[in-house]
PDBQT receptor file of N, H, CA, C and O in Angstrom, charges set to zero:
ATOM      1  N   MET A   1      71.122 132.090  70.678  1.00  0.00    +0.000 N 
ATOM      2  CA  MET A   1      70.424 132.431  71.868  1.00  0.00    +0.000 C 
ATOM      3  C   MET A   1      69.999 130.738  72.667  1.00  0.00    +0.000 C 
ATOM      4  O   MET A   1      70.228 130.314  73.799  1.00  0.00    +0.000 OA
ATOM      5  N   TYR A   2      69.357 130.161  71.563  1.00  0.00    +0.000 N 
ATOM      6  H   TYR A   2      69.171 130.506  70.643  1.00  0.00    +0.000 HD
ATOM      7  CA  TYR A   2      69.340 128.799  72.215  1.00  0.00    +0.000 C 
ATOM      8  C   TYR A   2      69.838 127.679  72.636  1.00  0.00    +0.000 C 
ATOM      9  O   TYR A   2      69.367 126.781  73.335  1.00  0.00    +0.000 OA
ATOM     10  N   SER A   3      71.255 127.891  71.930  1.00  0.00    +0.000 N 
ATOM     11  H   SER A   3      71.638 128.620  71.363  1.00  0.00    +0.000 HD
ATOM     12  CA  SER A   3      72.354 127.212  72.755  1.00  0.00    +0.000 C 
ATOM     13  C   SER A   3      72.891 127.710  74.080  1.00  0.00    +0.000 C 
ATOM     14  O   SER A   3      73.308 126.871  74.878  1.00  0.00    +0.000 OA
ATOM     15  N   ALA A   4      72.918 128.930  74.372  1.00  0.00    +0.000 N 
ATOM     16  H   ALA A   4      72.579 129.612  73.723  1.00  0.00    +0.000 HD
ATOM     17  CA  ALA A   4      72.955 130.005  75.601  1.00  0.00    +0.000 C 
ATOM     18  C   ALA A   4      72.021 129.702  76.817  1.00  0.00    +0.000 C 
ATOM     19  O   ALA A   4      72.217 129.915  78.013  1.00  0.00    +0.000 OA
ATOM     20  N   ILE A   5      70.842 129.088  76.112  1.00  0.00    +0.000 N 
ATOM     21  H   ILE A   5      70.682 128.914  75.140  1.00  0.00    +0.000 HD
ATOM     22  CA  ILE A   5      69.922 129.003  77.257  1.00  0.00    +0.000 C 
ATOM     23  C   ILE A   5      70.466 127.329  77.417  1.00  0.00    +0.000 C 
ATOM     24  O   ILE A   5      71.275 127.157  78.328  1.00  0.00    +0.000 OA
ATOM     25  N   ALA A   6      70.117 126.220  76.679  1.00  0.00    +0.000 N 
ATOM     26  H   ALA A   6      69.460 126.360  75.938  1.00  0.00    +0.000 HD
ATOM     27  CA  ALA A   6      70.628 125.390  77.039  1.00  0.00    +0.000 C 
ATOM     28  C   ALA A   6      71.329 125.096  77.576  1.00  0.00    +0.000 C 
ATOM     29  O   ALA A   6      71.073 124.340  78.513  1.00  0.00    +0.000 OA
ATOM     30  N   ILE A   7      72.978 125.613  77.254  1.00  0.00    +0.000 N 
ATOM     31  H   ILE A   7      73.186 126.228  76.493  1.00  0.00    +0.000 HD
ATOM     32  CA  ILE A   7      73.800 125.779  78.465  1.00  0.00    +0.000 C 
ATOM     33  C   ILE A   7      73.494 125.714  79.616  1.00  0.00    +0.000 C 
ATOM     34  O   ILE A   7      73.677 124.722  80.321  1.00  0.00    +0.000 OA
ATOM     35  N   SER A   8      72.937 126.857  80.005  1.00  0.00    +0.000 N 
ATOM     36  H   SER A   8      72.788 127.663  79.432  1.00  0.00    +0.000 HD
ATOM     37  CA  SER A   8      72.777 127.804  81.527  1.00  0.00    +0.000 C 
ATOM     38  C   SER A   8      71.708 126.506  82.071  1.00  0.00    +0.000 C 
ATOM     39  O   SER A   8      71.918 126.148  83.230  1.00  0.00    +0.000 OA
ATOM     40  N   ILE A   9      70.330 125.617  81.149  1.00  0.00    +0.000 N 
ATOM     41  H   ILE A   9      70.159 125.908  80.207  1.00  0.00    +0.000 HD
ATOM     42  CA  ILE A   9      70.005 124.680  82.165  1.00  0.00    +0.000 C 
ATOM     43  C   ILE A   9      70.603 123.748  82.500  1.00  0.00    +0.000 C 
ATOM     44  O   ILE A   9      70.279 123.145  83.523  1.00  0.00    +0.000 OA
ATOM     45  N   TYR A  10      71.859 123.286  81.579  1.00  0.00    +0.000 N 
ATOM     46  H   TYR A  10      72.122 123.775  80.748  1.00  0.00    +0.000 HD
ATOM     47  CA  TYR A  10      72.689 122.190  81.814  1.00  0.00    +0.000 C 
ATOM     48  C   TYR A  10      73.616 122.298  82.894  1.00  0.00    +0.000 C 
ATOM     49  O   TYR A  10      73.947 121.484  83.756  1.00  0.00    +0.000 OA
ATOM     50  N   ILE A  11      73.999 123.595  82.641  1.00  0.00    +0.000 N 
ATOM     51  H   ILE A  11      73.729 124.255  81.940  1.00  0.00    +0.000 HD
ATOM     52  CA  ILE A  11      74.811 123.808  84.165  1.00  0.00    +0.000 C 
ATOM     53  C   ILE A  11      74.136 123.750  85.425  1.00  0.00    +0.000 C 
ATOM     54  O   ILE A  11      74.678 123.251  86.412  1.00  0.00    +0.000 OA
ATOM     55  N   ASN A  12      72.975 124.237  85.446  1.00  0.00    +0.000 N 
ATOM     56  H   ASN A  12      72.535 124.642  84.645  1.00  0.00    +0.000 HD
ATOM     57  CA  ASN A  12      72.137 123.934  86.340  1.00  0.00    +0.000 C 
ATOM     58  C   ASN A  12      71.966 123.049  87.238  1.00  0.00    +0.000 C 
ATOM     59  O   ASN A  12      72.251 122.934  88.431  1.00  0.00    +0.000 OA
ATOM     60  N   ILE A  13      71.223 122.175  86.116  1.00  0.00    +0.000 N 
ATOM     61  H   ILE A  13      70.992 122.268  85.148  1.00  0.00    +0.000 HD
ATOM     62  CA  ILE A  13      70.999 120.570  86.458  1.00  0.00    +0.000 C 
ATOM     63  C   ILE A  13      72.325 119.882  87.078  1.00  0.00    +0.000 C 
ATOM     64  O   ILE A  13      72.112 119.139  88.036  1.00  0.00    +0.000 OA
ATOM     65  N   VAL A  14      73.668 120.030  86.656  1.00  0.00    +0.000 N 
ATOM     66  H   VAL A  14      73.841 120.633  85.877  1.00  0.00    +0.000 HD
ATOM     67  CA  VAL A  14      75.091 119.787  87.453  1.00  0.00    +0.000 C 
ATOM     68  C   VAL A  14      75.016 120.690  88.360  1.00  0.00    +0.000 C 
ATOM     69  O   VAL A  14      75.402 119.935  89.253  1.00  0.00    +0.000 OA
ATOM     70  N   TYR A  15      74.859 121.599  88.864  1.00  0.00    +0.000 N 
ATOM     71  H   TYR A  15      74.545 122.213  88.139  1.00  0.00    +0.000 HD
ATOM     72  CA  TYR A  15      74.863 122.266  89.978  1.00  0.00    +0.000 C 
ATOM     73  C   TYR A  15      74.358 121.654  91.071  1.00  0.00    +0.000 C 
ATOM     74  O   TYR A  15      74.917 121.538  92.162  1.00  0.00    +0.000 OA
ATOM     75  N   LYS A  16      72.898 121.121  90.641  1.00  0.00    +0.000 N 
ATOM     76  H   LYS A  16      72.444 121.216  89.755  1.00  0.00    +0.000 HD
ATOM     77  CA  LYS A  16      71.796 120.465  91.639  1.00  0.00    +0.000 C 
ATOM     78  C   LYS A  16      72.426 119.430  91.684  1.00  0.00    +0.000 C 
ATOM     79  O   LYS A  16      72.660 119.349  92.890  1.00  0.00    +0.000 OA
ATOM     80  N   ARG A  17      73.014 118.300  91.075  1.00  0.00    +0.000 N 
ATOM     81  H   ARG A  17      72.825 118.366  90.095  1.00  0.00    +0.000 HD
ATOM     82  CA  ARG A  17      73.511 117.210  91.051  1.00  0.00    +0.000 C 
ATOM     83  C   ARG A  17      75.059 117.110  91.915  1.00  0.00    +0.000 C 
ATOM     84  O   ARG A  17      75.538 116.060  92.344  1.00  0.00    +0.000 OA
ATOM     85  N   VAL A  18      75.477 118.037  91.996  1.00  0.00    +0.000 N 
ATOM     86  H   VAL A  18      75.087 118.889  91.647  1.00  0.00    +0.000 HD
ATOM     87  CA  VAL A  18      76.599 118.375  92.812  1.00  0.00    +0.000 C 
ATOM     88  C   VAL A  18      76.426 118.557  94.096  1.00  0.00    +0.000 C 
ATOM     89  O   VAL A  18      76.939 118.027  95.082  1.00  0.00    +0.000 OA
ATOM     90  N   THR A  19      75.722 119.290  93.974  1.00  0.00    +0.000 N 
ATOM     91  H   THR A  19      75.306 119.721  93.173  1.00  0.00    +0.000 HD
ATOM     92  CA  THR A  19      75.288 119.939  95.053  1.00  0.00    +0.000 C 
ATOM     93  C   THR A  19      74.203 118.731  96.398  1.00  0.00    +0.000 C 
ATOM     94  O   THR A  19      74.185 118.786  97.628  1.00  0.00    +0.000 OA
ATOM     95  N   GLU A  20      73.608 117.978  95.631  1.00  0.00    +0.000 N 
ATOM     96  H   GLU A  20      73.622 117.935  94.632  1.00  0.00    +0.000 HD
ATOM     97  CA  GLU A  20      73.051 116.652  96.288  1.00  0.00    +0.000 C 
ATOM     98  C   GLU A  20      74.164 115.826  96.859  1.00  0.00    +0.000 C 
ATOM     99  O   GLU A  20      74.419 115.587  98.039  1.00  0.00    +0.000 OA
ATOM    100  N   ILE A  21      74.923 115.345  95.485  1.00  0.00    +0.000 N 
ATOM    101  H   ILE A  21      74.715 115.539  94.526  1.00  0.00    +0.000 HD
ATOM    102  CA  ILE A  21      76.260 114.800  96.197  1.00  0.00    +0.000 C 
ATOM    103  C   ILE A  21      77.094 115.357  97.154  1.00  0.00    +0.000 C 
ATOM    104  O   ILE A  21      77.684 114.532  97.852  1.00  0.00    +0.000 OA
ATOM    105  N   VAL A  22      77.321 116.604  97.394  1.00  0.00    +0.000 N 
ATOM    106  H   VAL A  22      76.842 117.274  96.827  1.00  0.00    +0.000 HD
ATOM    107  CA  VAL A  22      77.731 116.988  98.507  1.00  0.00    +0.000 C 
ATOM    108  C   VAL A  22      77.265 116.886  99.824  1.00  0.00    +0.000 C 
ATOM    109  O   VAL A  22      77.964 116.651 100.810  1.00  0.00    +0.000 OA
ATOM    110  N   LYS A  23      75.973 117.085  99.800  1.00  0.00    +0.000 N 
ATOM    111  H   LYS A  23      75.405 117.275  99.000  1.00  0.00    +0.000 HD
ATOM    112  CA  LYS A  23      75.134 116.800 101.203  1.00  0.00    +0.000 C 
ATOM    113  C   LYS A  23      75.086 115.328 101.388  1.00  0.00    +0.000 C 
ATOM    114  O   LYS A  23      75.062 114.810 102.505  1.00  0.00    +0.000 OA
ATOM    115  N   ASP A  24      75.070 114.568 100.115  1.00  0.00    +0.000 N 
ATOM    116  H   ASP A  24      75.089 114.989  99.208  1.00  0.00    +0.000 HD
ATOM    117  CA  ASP A  24      75.241 113.001 100.847  1.00  0.00    +0.000 C 
ATOM    118  C   ASP A  24      76.631 112.515 101.320  1.00  0.00    +0.000 C 
ATOM    119  O   ASP A  24      76.794 111.507 102.008  1.00  0.00    +0.000 OA
ATOM    120  N   ILE A  25      77.438 113.181 100.963  1.00  0.00    +0.000 N 
ATOM    121  H   ILE A  25      77.306 113.999 100.404  1.00  0.00    +0.000 HD
ATOM    122  CA  ILE A  25      79.261 113.317 101.365  1.00  0.00    +0.000 C 
ATOM    123  C   ILE A  25      79.012 113.360 102.803  1.00  0.00    +0.000 C 
ATOM    124  O   ILE A  25      79.179 112.394 103.548  1.00  0.00    +0.000 OA
ATOM    125  N   ARG A  26      78.538 114.713 103.229  1.00  0.00    +0.000 N 
ATOM    126  H   ARG A  26      78.403 115.497 102.623  1.00  0.00    +0.000 HD
ATOM    127  CA  ARG A  26      78.776 115.219 104.185  1.00  0.00    +0.000 C 
ATOM    128  C   ARG A  26      77.840 114.336 105.612  1.00  0.00    +0.000 C 
ATOM    129  O   ARG A  26      78.100 114.249 106.812  1.00  0.00    +0.000 OA
ATOM    130  N   ALA A  27      76.765 113.829 104.819  1.00  0.00    +0.000 N 
ATOM    131  H   ALA A  27      76.554 113.900 103.844  1.00  0.00    +0.000 HD
ATOM    132  CA  ALA A  27      75.935 112.986 105.843  1.00  0.00    +0.000 C 
ATOM    133  C   ALA A  27      76.412 111.690 105.980  1.00  0.00    +0.000 C 
ATOM    134  O   ALA A  27      76.011 111.143 107.008  1.00  0.00    +0.000 OA
ATOM    135  N   ILE A  28      77.287 110.890 105.132  1.00  0.00    +0.000 N 
ATOM    136  H   ILE A  28      77.612 111.335 104.297  1.00  0.00    +0.000 HD
ATOM    137  CA  ILE A  28      78.162 109.972 105.330  1.00  0.00    +0.000 C 
ATOM    138  C   ILE A  28      79.125 110.137 106.194  1.00  0.00    +0.000 C 
ATOM    139  O   ILE A  28      79.408 109.183 106.918  1.00  0.00    +0.000 OA
ATOM    140  N   ASP A  29      79.921 111.506 106.329  1.00  0.00    +0.000 N 
ATOM    141  H   ASP A  29      79.690 112.281 105.741  1.00  0.00    +0.000 HD
ATOM    142  CA  ASP A  29      80.998 111.485 106.700  1.00  0.00    +0.000 C 
ATOM    143  C   ASP A  29      80.588 111.654 108.226  1.00  0.00    +0.000 C 
ATOM    144  O   ASP A  29      81.122 111.022 109.138  1.00  0.00    +0.000 OA
ATOM    145  N   TYR A  30      79.636 112.528 108.376  1.00  0.00    +0.000 N 
ATOM    146  H   TYR A  30      79.203 113.041 107.635  1.00  0.00    +0.000 HD
ATOM    147  CA  TYR A  30      79.074 112.636 109.724  1.00  0.00    +0.000 C 
ATOM    148  C   TYR A  30      78.336 111.228 110.338  1.00  0.00    +0.000 C 
ATOM    149  O   TYR A  30      78.205 111.149 111.559  1.00  0.00    +0.000 OA
ATOM    150  N   ARG A  31      77.941 110.315 109.621  1.00  0.00    +0.000 N 
ATOM    151  H   ARG A  31      78.047 110.380 108.628  1.00  0.00    +0.000 HD
ATOM    152  CA  ARG A  31      77.775 108.874 110.216  1.00  0.00    +0.000 C 
ATOM    153  C   ARG A  31      79.200 108.524 110.408  1.00  0.00    +0.000 C 
ATOM    154  O   ARG A  31      79.658 108.675 111.541  1.00  0.00    +0.000 OA
ATOM    155  N   LEU A  32      79.971 108.076 109.465  1.00  0.00    +0.000 N 
ATOM    156  H   LEU A  32      79.599 107.953 108.545  1.00  0.00    +0.000 HD
ATOM    157  CA  LEU A  32      81.023 107.793 110.062  1.00  0.00    +0.000 C 
ATOM    158  C   LEU A  32      82.057 108.356 110.977  1.00  0.00    +0.000 C 
ATOM    159  O   LEU A  32      83.012 107.705 111.401  1.00  0.00    +0.000 OA
ATOM    160  N   SER A  33      81.746 109.921 111.324  1.00  0.00    +0.000 N 
ATOM    161  H   SER A  33      80.971 110.449 110.980  1.00  0.00    +0.000 HD
ATOM    162  CA  SER A  33      82.742 110.217 112.424  1.00  0.00    +0.000 C 
ATOM    163  C   SER A  33      81.734 109.479 113.911  1.00  0.00    +0.000 C 
ATOM    164  O   SER A  33      82.354 109.140 114.919  1.00  0.00    +0.000 OA
ATOM    165  N   LYS A  34      80.336 109.332 113.846  1.00  0.00    +0.000 N 
ATOM    166  H   LYS A  34      79.833 109.607 113.026  1.00  0.00    +0.000 HD
ATOM    167  CA  LYS A  34      79.502 108.812 114.823  1.00  0.00    +0.000 C 
ATOM    168  C   LYS A  34      80.223 107.541 115.213  1.00  0.00    +0.000 C 
ATOM    169  O   LYS A  34      80.719 107.283 116.309  1.00  0.00    +0.000 OA
ATOM    170  N   LEU A  35      80.187 106.637 113.896  1.00  0.00    +0.000 N 
ATOM    171  H   LEU A  35      79.784 106.847 113.005  1.00  0.00    +0.000 HD
ATOM    172  CA  LEU A  35      80.900 105.130 114.211  1.00  0.00    +0.000 C 
ATOM    173  C   LEU A  35      82.188 105.432 114.502  1.00  0.00    +0.000 C 
ATOM    174  O   LEU A  35      82.643 104.564 115.247  1.00  0.00    +0.000 OA
ATOM    175  N   LYS A  36      83.018 106.318 114.235  1.00  0.00    +0.000 N 
ATOM    176  H   LYS A  36      82.648 107.023 113.630  1.00  0.00    +0.000 HD
ATOM    177  CA  LYS A  36      84.717 106.517 114.694  1.00  0.00    +0.000 C 
ATOM    178  C   LYS A  36      84.279 106.547 116.145  1.00  0.00    +0.000 C 
ATOM    179  O   LYS A  36      84.691 105.588 116.797  1.00  0.00    +0.000 OA
ATOM    180  N   ASP A  37      83.451 107.531 116.876  1.00  0.00    +0.000 N 
ATOM    181  H   ASP A  37      83.116 108.310 116.347  1.00  0.00    +0.000 HD
ATOM    182  CA  ASP A  37      83.507 107.851 117.969  1.00  0.00    +0.000 C 
ATOM    183  C   ASP A  37      82.888 106.497 119.177  1.00  0.00    +0.000 C 
ATOM    184  O   ASP A  37      83.262 106.201 120.312  1.00  0.00    +0.000 OA
ATOM    185  N   SER A  38      82.003 106.034 118.441  1.00  0.00    +0.000 N 
ATOM    186  H   SER A  38      81.699 106.275 117.519  1.00  0.00    +0.000 HD
ATOM    187  CA  SER A  38      81.283 104.609 119.175  1.00  0.00    +0.000 C 
ATOM    188  C   SER A  38      82.506 103.757 119.115  1.00  0.00    +0.000 C 
ATOM    189  O   SER A  38      83.031 103.440 120.182  1.00  0.00    +0.000 OA
ATOM    190  N   LEU A  39      82.968 103.390 118.102  1.00  0.00    +0.000 N 
ATOM    191  H   LEU A  39      82.541 103.647 117.235  1.00  0.00    +0.000 HD
ATOM    192  CA  LEU A  39      84.278 102.431 118.137  1.00  0.00    +0.000 C 
ATOM    193  C   LEU A  39      85.653 102.858 119.098  1.00  0.00    +0.000 C 
ATOM    194  O   LEU A  39      86.528 102.046 119.399  1.00  0.00    +0.000 OA
ATOM    195  N   SER A  40      85.651 104.149 119.465  1.00  0.00    +0.000 N 
ATOM    196  H   SER A  40      84.940 104.809 119.221  1.00  0.00    +0.000 HD
ATOM    197  CA  SER A  40      86.548 104.656 120.110  1.00  0.00    +0.000 C 
ATOM    198  C   SER A  40      86.234 104.489 121.765  1.00  0.00    +0.000 C 
ATOM    199  O   SER A  40      87.068 104.765 122.627  1.00  0.00    +0.000 OA
ATOM    200  N   LYS A  41      85.152 104.088 121.986  1.00  0.00    +0.000 N 
ATOM    201  H   LYS A  41      84.474 103.864 121.285  1.00  0.00    +0.000 HD
ATOM    202  CA  LYS A  41      84.399 104.132 123.155  1.00  0.00    +0.000 C 
ATOM    203  C   LYS A  41      84.623 102.861 123.546  1.00  0.00    +0.000 C 
ATOM    204  O   LYS A  41      85.062 102.552 124.654  1.00  0.00    +0.000 OA
ATOM    205  N   ILE A  42      84.232 101.822 122.348  1.00  0.00    +0.000 N 
ATOM    206  H   ILE A  42      83.876 102.073 121.448  1.00  0.00    +0.000 HD
ATOM    207  CA  ILE A  42      83.992 100.101 122.459  1.00  0.00    +0.000 C 
ATOM    208  C   ILE A  42      85.782 100.220 123.267  1.00  0.00    +0.000 C 
ATOM    209  O   ILE A  42      86.146 100.122 124.439  1.00  0.00    +0.000 OA
ATOM    210  N   LYS A  43      86.580 100.482 121.906  1.00  0.00    +0.000 N 
ATOM    211  H   LYS A  43      86.284 100.561 120.954  1.00  0.00    +0.000 HD
ATOM    212  CA  LYS A  43      88.039 100.447 122.181  1.00  0.00    +0.000 C 
ATOM    213  C   LYS A  43      88.215 100.511 123.726  1.00  0.00    +0.000 C 
ATOM    214  O   LYS A  43      88.425  99.464 124.339  1.00  0.00    +0.000 OA
ATOM    215  N   ASP A  44      88.120 101.957 124.515  1.00  0.00    +0.000 N 
ATOM    216  H   ASP A  44      87.950 102.807 124.017  1.00  0.00    +0.000 HD
ATOM    217  CA  ASP A  44      88.375 102.226 125.464  1.00  0.00    +0.000 C 
ATOM    218  C   ASP A  44      88.078 101.084 126.697  1.00  0.00    +0.000 C 
ATOM    219  O   ASP A  44      88.733 100.626 127.633  1.00  0.00    +0.000 OA
ATOM    220  N   LYS A  45      86.609 100.880 126.108  1.00  0.00    +0.000 N 
ATOM    221  H   LYS A  45      86.077 101.252 125.347  1.00  0.00    +0.000 HD
ATOM    222  CA  LYS A  45      86.260  99.926 127.201  1.00  0.00    +0.000 C 
ATOM    223  C   LYS A  45      87.117  98.904 127.675  1.00  0.00    +0.000 C 
ATOM    224  O   LYS A  45      87.637  98.669 128.765  1.00  0.00    +0.000 OA
ATOM    225  N   LEU A  46      87.130  98.182 126.204  1.00  0.00    +0.000 N 
ATOM    226  H   LEU A  46      86.707  98.373 125.318  1.00  0.00    +0.000 HD
ATOM    227  CA  LEU A  46      87.815  96.747 126.320  1.00  0.00    +0.000 C 
ATOM    228  C   LEU A  46      89.516  97.194 126.618  1.00  0.00    +0.000 C 
ATOM    229  O   LEU A  46      90.232  96.219 126.847  1.00  0.00    +0.000 OA
ATOM    230  N   ILE A  47      89.780  97.711 126.624  1.00  0.00    +0.000 N 
ATOM    231  H   ILE A  47      89.198  98.502 126.438  1.00  0.00    +0.000 HD
ATOM    232  CA  ILE A  47      91.220  98.391 127.171  1.00  0.00    +0.000 C 
ATOM    233  C   ILE A  47      90.981  98.262 128.870  1.00  0.00    +0.000 C 
ATOM    234  O   ILE A  47      91.788  97.703 129.613  1.00  0.00    +0.000 OA
ATOM    235  N   PHE A  48      89.992  98.752 129.219  1.00  0.00    +0.000 N 
ATOM    236  H   PHE A  48      89.336  99.206 128.616  1.00  0.00    +0.000 HD
ATOM    237  CA  PHE A  48      89.889  98.732 130.758  1.00  0.00    +0.000 C 
ATOM    238  C   PHE A  48      89.674  97.497 131.389  1.00  0.00    +0.000 C 
ATOM    239  O   PHE A  48      89.936  97.169 132.546  1.00  0.00    +0.000 OA
ATOM    240  N   ILE A  49      89.144  96.834 130.446  1.00  0.00    +0.000 N 
ATOM    241  H   ILE A  49      88.931  97.100 129.506  1.00  0.00    +0.000 HD
ATOM    242  CA  ILE A  49      88.422  95.203 130.838  1.00  0.00    +0.000 C 
ATOM    243  C   ILE A  49      89.779  94.375 130.810  1.00  0.00    +0.000 C 
ATOM    244  O   ILE A  49      90.160  93.640 131.721  1.00  0.00    +0.000 OA
ATOM    245  N   ARG A  50      90.463  94.623 129.581  1.00  0.00    +0.000 N 
ATOM    246  H   ARG A  50      90.154  95.220 128.842  1.00  0.00    +0.000 HD
ATOM    247  CA  ARG A  50      91.946  93.914 129.813  1.00  0.00    +0.000 C 
ATOM    248  C   ARG A  50      92.964  94.338 130.704  1.00  0.00    +0.000 C 
ATOM    249  O   ARG A  50      93.790  93.482 131.024  1.00  0.00    +0.000 OA
ATOM    250  N   ARG A  51      93.069  95.394 131.134  1.00  0.00    +0.000 N 
ATOM    251  H   ARG A  51      92.399  96.089 130.874  1.00  0.00    +0.000 HD
ATOM    252  CA  ARG A  51      93.310  95.633 132.269  1.00  0.00    +0.000 C 
ATOM    253  C   ARG A  51      93.219  95.000 133.601  1.00  0.00    +0.000 C 
ATOM    254  O   ARG A  51      94.054  94.438 134.310  1.00  0.00    +0.000 OA
ATOM    255  N   SER A  52      91.724  95.305 133.758  1.00  0.00    +0.000 N 
ATOM    256  H   SER A  52      91.046  95.762 133.182  1.00  0.00    +0.000 HD
ATOM    257  CA  SER A  52      91.236  94.375 135.071  1.00  0.00    +0.000 C 
ATOM    258  C   SER A  52      91.327  93.484 135.070  1.00  0.00    +0.000 C 
ATOM    259  O   SER A  52      91.467  92.963 136.176  1.00  0.00    +0.000 OA
ATOM    260  N   ILE A  53      91.323  92.637 133.909  1.00  0.00    +0.000 N 
ATOM    261  H   ILE A  53      91.209  93.061 133.010  1.00  0.00    +0.000 HD
ATOM    262  CA  ILE A  53      92.044  90.878 133.926  1.00  0.00    +0.000 C 
ATOM    263  C   ILE A  53      93.293  90.918 134.788  1.00  0.00    +0.000 C 
ATOM    264  O   ILE A  53      93.496  90.471 135.917  1.00  0.00    +0.000 OA
ATOM    265  N   THR A  54      94.197  91.683 133.806  1.00  0.00    +0.000 N 
ATOM    266  H   THR A  54      94.032  92.046 132.889  1.00  0.00    +0.000 HD
ATOM    267  CA  THR A  54      95.288  91.752 134.396  1.00  0.00    +0.000 C 
ATOM    268  C   THR A  54      95.505  91.489 135.611  1.00  0.00    +0.000 C 
ATOM    269  O   THR A  54      95.840  90.395 136.066  1.00  0.00    +0.000 OA
ATOM    270  N   ILE A  55      95.318  92.512 136.211  1.00  0.00    +0.000 N 
ATOM    271  H   ILE A  55      95.046  93.401 135.841  1.00  0.00    +0.000 HD
ATOM    272  CA  ILE A  55      95.042  93.002 137.761  1.00  0.00    +0.000 C 
ATOM    273  C   ILE A  55      94.604  91.989 138.311  1.00  0.00    +0.000 C 
ATOM    274  O   ILE A  55      95.166  91.365 139.211  1.00  0.00    +0.000 OA
ATOM    275  N   LEU A  56      93.487  91.727 137.775  1.00  0.00    +0.000 N 
ATOM    276  H   LEU A  56      93.030  92.233 137.043  1.00  0.00    +0.000 HD
ATOM    277  CA  LEU A  56      92.764  89.809 138.951  1.00  0.00    +0.000 C 
ATOM    278  C   LEU A  56      93.502  89.137 138.828  1.00  0.00    +0.000 C 
ATOM    279  O   LEU A  56      93.964  88.986 139.959  1.00  0.00    +0.000 OA
ATOM    280  N   VAL A  57      94.249  88.273 137.883  1.00  0.00    +0.000 N 
ATOM    281  H   VAL A  57      93.874  88.395 136.964  1.00  0.00    +0.000 HD
ATOM    282  CA  VAL A  57      95.181  87.389 137.430  1.00  0.00    +0.000 C 
ATOM    283  C   VAL A  57      96.455  87.386 138.225  1.00  0.00    +0.000 C 
ATOM    284  O   VAL A  57      96.929  86.511 138.950  1.00  0.00    +0.000 OA
ATOM    285  N   HIS A  58      97.085  89.117 137.767  1.00  0.00    +0.000 N 
ATOM    286  H   HIS A  58      96.700  89.828 137.178  1.00  0.00    +0.000 HD
ATOM    287  CA  HIS A  58      97.758  88.929 139.060  1.00  0.00    +0.000 C 
ATOM    288  C   HIS A  58      97.828  88.815 140.575  1.00  0.00    +0.000 C 
ATOM    289  O   HIS A  58      98.740  88.311 141.230  1.00  0.00    +0.000 OA
ATOM    290  N   ASN A  59      96.848  89.300 140.959  1.00  0.00    +0.000 N 
ATOM    291  H   ASN A  59      96.107  89.709 140.426  1.00  0.00    +0.000 HD
ATOM    292  CA  ASN A  59      96.589  89.661 142.419  1.00  0.00    +0.000 C 
ATOM    293  C   ASN A  59      96.066  88.311 142.824  1.00  0.00    +0.000 C 
ATOM    294  O   ASN A  59      96.168  88.011 144.013  1.00  0.00    +0.000 OA
ATOM    295  N   THR A  60      95.340  87.180 141.710  1.00  0.00    +0.000 N 
ATOM    296  H   THR A  60      95.257  87.424 140.744  1.00  0.00    +0.000 HD
ATOM    297  CA  THR A  60      95.084  86.015 142.163  1.00  0.00    +0.000 C 
ATOM    298  C   THR A  60      96.771  84.953 142.381  1.00  0.00    +0.000 C 
ATOM    299  O   THR A  60      97.084  84.110 143.222  1.00  0.00    +0.000 OA
ATOM    300  N   ARG A  61      97.341  85.395 141.464  1.00  0.00    +0.000 N 
ATOM    301  H   ARG A  61      97.087  86.080 140.781  1.00  0.00    +0.000 HD
ATOM    302  CA  ARG A  61      98.656  84.752 141.308  1.00  0.00    +0.000 C 
ATOM    303  C   ARG A  61      99.742  84.899 142.641  1.00  0.00    +0.000 C 
ATOM    304  O   ARG A  61     100.671  84.114 142.832  1.00  0.00    +0.000 OA
ATOM    305  N   LEU A  62      99.334  86.378 143.740  1.00  0.00    +0.000 N 
ATOM    306  H   LEU A  62      98.579  87.016 143.585  1.00  0.00    +0.000 HD
ATOM    307  CA  LEU A  62      99.850  86.872 144.799  1.00  0.00    +0.000 C 
ATOM    308  C   LEU A  62      99.172  85.792 145.903  1.00  0.00    +0.000 C 
ATOM    309  O   LEU A  62      99.851  85.342 146.827  1.00  0.00    +0.000 OA
ATOM    310  N   LEU A  63      98.016  85.494 145.741  1.00  0.00    +0.000 N 
ATOM    311  H   LEU A  63      97.464  85.860 144.992  1.00  0.00    +0.000 HD
ATOM    312  CA  LEU A  63      97.103  85.301 146.932  1.00  0.00    +0.000 C 
ATOM    313  C   LEU A  63      97.588  83.499 146.727  1.00  0.00    +0.000 C 
ATOM    314  O   LEU A  63      97.637  82.751 147.703  1.00  0.00    +0.000 OA
ATOM    315  N   ASN A  64      97.830  83.148 145.659  1.00  0.00    +0.000 N 
ATOM    316  H   ASN A  64      97.790  83.756 144.866  1.00  0.00    +0.000 HD
ATOM    317  CA  ASN A  64      98.293  81.505 145.796  1.00  0.00    +0.000 C 
ATOM    318  C   ASN A  64      99.737  81.234 146.334  1.00  0.00    +0.000 C 
ATOM    319  O   ASN A  64      99.937  80.136 146.853  1.00  0.00    +0.000 OA
ATOM    320  N   ILE A  65     100.665  82.055 146.264  1.00  0.00    +0.000 N 
ATOM    321  H   ILE A  65     100.502  82.947 145.843  1.00  0.00    +0.000 HD
ATOM    322  CA  ILE A  65     101.940  82.116 147.181  1.00  0.00    +0.000 C 
ATOM    323  C   ILE A  65     101.949  82.074 148.485  1.00  0.00    +0.000 C 
ATOM    324  O   ILE A  65     103.015  82.130 149.097  1.00  0.00    +0.000 OA
TER     325      ILE A  65
């Protein structure tokens, strides 16, 4: 009887720890997802700036002709 209680307590402790780990992993995943979205927005802005500069340089060359 004692060993069954001890095993049950141990299982509950392990369950609680695993549950906490899962919560932490989900929180980390959420933060990484937000970071990925932010990086994607930055990438899009950099692409826009690069294209704008390319167009400006191209137009400047046309004006010098």
